C-alpha positions as CSV (number, residue, x, y, z in Angstrom):
1,M,154.6,56.2,190.2
2,R,152.6,55.4,187.1
3,L,153.3,52.0,185.9
4,I,152.5,50.6,182.4
5,L,153.0,47.0,181.3
6,F,153.4,46.9,177.5
7,Q,152.3,43.6,176.1
8,R,150.7,41.8,173.2
9,D,147.6,39.8,172.7
10,D,148.1,36.0,172.9
11,C,151.6,36.4,174.4
12,H,152.7,33.5,176.6
13,L,155.6,35.6,178.1
14,C,153.1,38.4,178.9
15,D,151.0,35.9,180.8
16,L,154.1,34.9,182.7
17,A,155.0,38.5,183.4
18,L,151.5,39.2,184.8
19,A,152.0,36.3,187.2
20,V,155.4,37.7,188.3
21,L,153.8,41.1,188.9
22,A,151.1,39.5,191.0
23,Q,153.8,37.6,193.0
24,A,155.7,40.9,193.5
25,R,152.4,42.5,194.7
26,L,152.8,45.3,192.2
27,P,150.6,48.3,192.9
28,A,148.0,49.3,190.3
29,F,149.4,49.4,186.8
30,E,148.0,50.0,183.3
31,S,148.2,47.3,180.6
32,V,148.9,48.6,177.1
33,F,148.7,46.3,174.1
34,V,151.2,47.3,171.4
35,D,149.5,45.3,168.6
36,D,147.2,48.1,167.3
37,D,149.6,51.1,167.6
38,A,152.3,51.4,165.0
39,Q,154.6,53.6,167.2
40,L,154.4,51.2,170.2
41,E,154.8,48.2,167.9
42,A,158.0,49.7,166.5
43,R,159.3,50.6,170.0
44,Y,158.3,47.5,171.9
45,G,157.3,44.9,169.4
46,E,160.1,42.3,170.0
47,R,160.7,43.4,173.6
48,V,157.4,42.8,175.3
49,P,156.6,42.4,178.0
50,V,158.1,45.6,179.3
51,L,157.2,47.4,182.6
52,R,157.7,51.1,182.4
53,D,157.6,53.8,185.1
54,E,156.0,56.7,183.2
55,D,157.2,59.2,185.8
56,S,160.9,58.4,185.5
57,G,160.9,56.8,182.0
58,E,162.8,53.8,183.4
59,E,161.9,50.3,182.1
60,I,162.5,46.7,183.0
61,G,162.1,44.2,180.2
62,W,161.5,40.5,180.2
63,P,162.8,38.3,181.7
64,F,162.3,39.6,185.2
65,D,161.3,37.9,188.5
66,A,159.5,39.2,191.6
67,A,162.8,40.3,193.2
68,A,163.8,42.3,190.1
69,V,160.4,44.0,190.1
70,T,160.8,44.8,193.8
71,R,164.2,46.4,193.1
72,F,162.8,48.3,190.2
73,L,160.1,49.8,192.4
74,A,162.5,50.7,195.2
75,R,164.9,52.7,193.1
C-alpha cells in the first residue's frame, strides 16, 4: 500500500489531518503539496487534505478521524 497525503502549505485542516494520521498510527506515507502543480491543484485544490492509496486509487477526504483511517486501511 502506497499512501499519499495531498495537502497545502499553511493549511490548518492539513495540520489537523497529520495529527489524526499520527493518532491512527498510519504507516509511512508521502506528503504531496498541491500548491505548485496545476493538475493537482485542479484535482484537489478545494478538497485537501486527501489521503490516497496509490495502489487501489481509493481516497478518503477530510474530515476523517482515526477510526475512519483505520477502516480505510483495512479495506
